[in-house]
N, C-alpha and C positions, 0 to 999 in steps of 0.2 A: 504494500500500500504506500503510494507516494503522498505524503501529507501536504505537500506544498506546491503541487501543480495548481496554478491560479490563473485563470479559472480552470476548473477540472471537475472531477466527480465530486458531487456534494457530499461531504463527510457528515456523519451524524454527530450530534452534540456529544454523545457517549464516546465516540472514537476520538474526538478532539480532547475531551476531558482526560481520557486515558493517556493520551500522548503528552499532555502538558501538566497534569496534576501530580507532580513528583512528591508532594507532601503525602498525598493519599497512597502513592506507591510505596513510600517508606513506612507508613504507619505512624500513628501519633507517638508511640513510645520511642521508636528509633529517631524520629524527627526531633523530639525533645532532647534526647541524648546528644544529637549532633549540635543543636543550638547551644547547649551547655558547654560543649567542647569548644565551640567558637570563642566564647567569652573566657573560659578558663585558660585555654591555650594562649589567647591574646594577652591576658593579664600576666601570665608567666613569661611570655616572650619579651615584654617591655619593662618588667621589673628591674630596676637598676640600670636600664639601658640609656645611654646618652641620647637625649632628644629634646624636642621643643613642641609640646602638645598644645592644642587649642589656638592655633593661629587662624584668624579670620582671613579667608582668601577672597571673599566676594562681598563687597560692601552692600550690594543691592539686597541680598538675602540674609546676610550675617552668618552664613555657614562657615564652618571652620574645618581645619585639617590638622593632623598630627604628623610630625616629622620624627622619625626614629633612626637610630644607628648612624649618627653623624660623628665626624672626627674633627676635632679642633684644628684649624689651620690648613685643612685639606679638603678639596672638593671630591665628593663621591658620586659615582653613578647612582641613579635613583629608580626604584620600582614604585610606580603609583598604582595602588590597588584600590579598585572600586567595588564596594560590597554589593551583595545581592539582596534577596528578600522580596522578589517580585515587585520592586520599586516602592513598597510600603512598609518594610520592616528592616531590622538590623541597623547597625551604626558603625562608626569608625572604631568604637570601643570593642566591637566583636570581631575586628577584621585585621588585627596586626600580628596574627599568629606566625607569620613568616619573618618578622622583623629581626629576631635574634639570629636565625639562620643566615639571613642576608648580611647582617652586621659582621658575622664571622667570615664572610666572603668579601668584605670591604665595600658593601653596597648599602645605601640608605633606603628607607621605606617611607613613603608618604601615603597616608590613608585619609581621604576626605569624607566628610559627611555631605549629604544632600537632603534637601527638603523632601519628605516622603509624600507619596500619593496617598489619598486624594487631595491633600493640602496644597500640593503643587501639581501642575500638569506635567506630562511627560516631556513636553517641549522645554519647560522650565528646568526640569531635572537634567536634561541633556545640556542646556546652557550652563548650568552650575558646574557640571563635571568638566566640560570644556574650559570653563573659567579656572578650575583648579589646576588643570594641566598648564594653562597659560601662566598662572601664578608661579608654578614651579620653574617655567622657562624664564620669566621676567625677574622674579624675586629670589630664586633658589640660591644664587651665589651667597647671599647674605646669611643663609642658613646651612651652608655646607653642602649644597646640592649642585651637581654639574649640569647646567642646562643643555649641554651638548650630548648628554648620555641619559636620556629619559626613555624608560620602557613602561608601558601601561598595560595593566591586566585587570581582570575582574571576573567574578563568578556569577552565573545565572543572569539576573537583571544587570549585574555588573559586567557580565560578558557582552550583553547588548550595548551598554554604555561605552565599553571599550571599543566596540565596533563603530559607534558614533564618533569616537575620537579618532579612529583610524581613517574615517572618511575624509575626503578633501572638501575644500570650499569654505570652511569656517574660520580658518586660522588667521587670515588677514584682518578680519574685523576685530580680533583680539590682540593684534599686534605681534604675532609670532610667525615664524616661517612655516611653510607647508611641511617641511621635514622635521619639525620640532620633536615629534614622537619618532624615535629611531627604531623601535621594535615593539611588538605587542603580543600578549598571551591571554586571549579570552578563554574562560573555562565555562563549558556547558551554557553557551550563550544563546540568545534569540536574535536572529538577524533578519527575519521577515516577520513582522508583527501582524500581518493581515489575518492569519488564522486565529489570533487571540480575540478578535471581535466576538467570537462565539464561545469563548472560554470564560470561566468564572472570574478571571483577573480583570476582565473588562468592566466589572462592577466598580472598580476604583480608577481604571484608566480612561474609560469613556471614549474609546477610539471609534472613528468611522473609517471607511476604506481609504479615503484621501489622506487622513492624518496618519493612519497606520503605515501606508506606503512611504510617506515623507519621513517617517521615523525608523525606517528599516535599512540598516547598513548594507544589506545585500542589493538594495535597489538604488543606492546613492552612488554618485561618481566617486571612484576610489582615490583619485588624486595620486600621490606618490604611494606606491605599494611597499610599505616597510616590511622587513622580515617579520614573520609571525608564526607562532605555534598555536593552532586551534585545538584546544584540549577538551575532551569529553569523557565521561565515565562509561565503562562497559555496561553497567547496570543503570544507566541514566534513563530518563523518559524517552520514548520513541521520537517525540518531536524535537528534543534537544539533540539527539544523535543525528537525525537527518539534517537539522538546520546547521549543525557544525560541519557535517560533510559538505553540504552545499556551499557554505561560506568559504571553506578552505579551497574548494574548486573555483569559486568566484575570485578569490584573491590570487589565484594562479600560482606560478612557480615560486613566489615569495613566501608561500605558506606551507606548513607541514601540518597534516591532521594527525593528532595523537589520541588514540582511544586507550584509556588507561584501564588495565585489567583489574578485576576484583574491587572496583570502587563504584559508589553510587553518586547521585547528583550532589549530595551534601558533603561527603567526606573526601572527594577527589582533591579539592583545593587544600584541605588540611595537610596533605602530603608536602606542601611547601615548607612546613616546619622541619622537615628532614632533608638535610643536604644531599643524601644519597638516593632519594626517591627519583623516579622517572621524571616527574614534573619539575622538580628542583633542578635536576641536571639540564633539562631543556631551558628553563628560565636562565640559569647561569650561563648557558651557551649563548643565549640571545644577548645578555648583558655584555659578555666578553667579546662579542662580534662587532660591537659598535664603537 
C-alpha cells in the first residue's frame, strides 16, 4: 500500500490512523516509559555540563534555547536538535539527551523551544525554528558556536521541522546564507503533510490541502542539497517509514536512508546518547565532513 500517492486511492481513516498513530502502536505504558526516559536522560546529560541555558532567540515570540557543551575560548561545531511531540508536546528540557555524548566529541548542542500547537500555527512554529537556526548563525560566535559548522536534526515533528530548515528560499529574509545549514539528520520525520488532514493530529493543526502542501518539505524547492542522513526506526509507523524513504529519494545523492534495526518511533533518537550507536556514528560522520 502506497500511503502517499496524491491523488491516488482513497485510504480509509483507519488505514491512515494506523500509519501515523505511533503512540497507539507503542501502547500507553511503553509510551510513558519513553517520555520519562527523554527527561531523565536529558537531565543526566546536562548535569554539570558547561552551557548557557535559557537564551531568548526570537524577540517576537520570546522563545528560548539552551546551549550545551561549549568550550571557553574555542568555537565548536554545533548540532541543533528540534524536539518532536506532534508539534504540541515536549520541550527543550526533554531533548538534550545527546549533549554529553557530543561534548565528549568536541561538539556543542543547541536545543530550542517553540510555541506549541494549537497556541501557534504550524507556519509560526516553522518560522520560530528557522529563527533559531538563524540565531545560531548570527549570534553563535559569542556563545562558543561555529556558525560555519551547523548541523540540524530533529525527531518526528522535529524531523518535519528539520526538513523545513533544509528547504531553500527562506534564508535571505533572515539574513543568513543559503548554505548556513551544512548537514542534516531528520529522525522519523513527516515530509508530506497532506495525509495528516484526515488524521487525529489535524485537530490541533487545522490544515487544509493548500497549507499542508506549503508546509511539506518534500514539495518545496530544495535549494542547496546539504549532506543528510534520513533516519527511521525499523518498528516505526508505516507512514513514517514510507515518508522517510520518499524524502531520502527526493533529496537525491546527498542523502542516505538509514533504517535502524530493533528500534521504534520513540527510542531510535535516544541512541544519540551512545557514541557507539549506529545513529551517533552517522551524526558524527556528518559533523566531521563539514
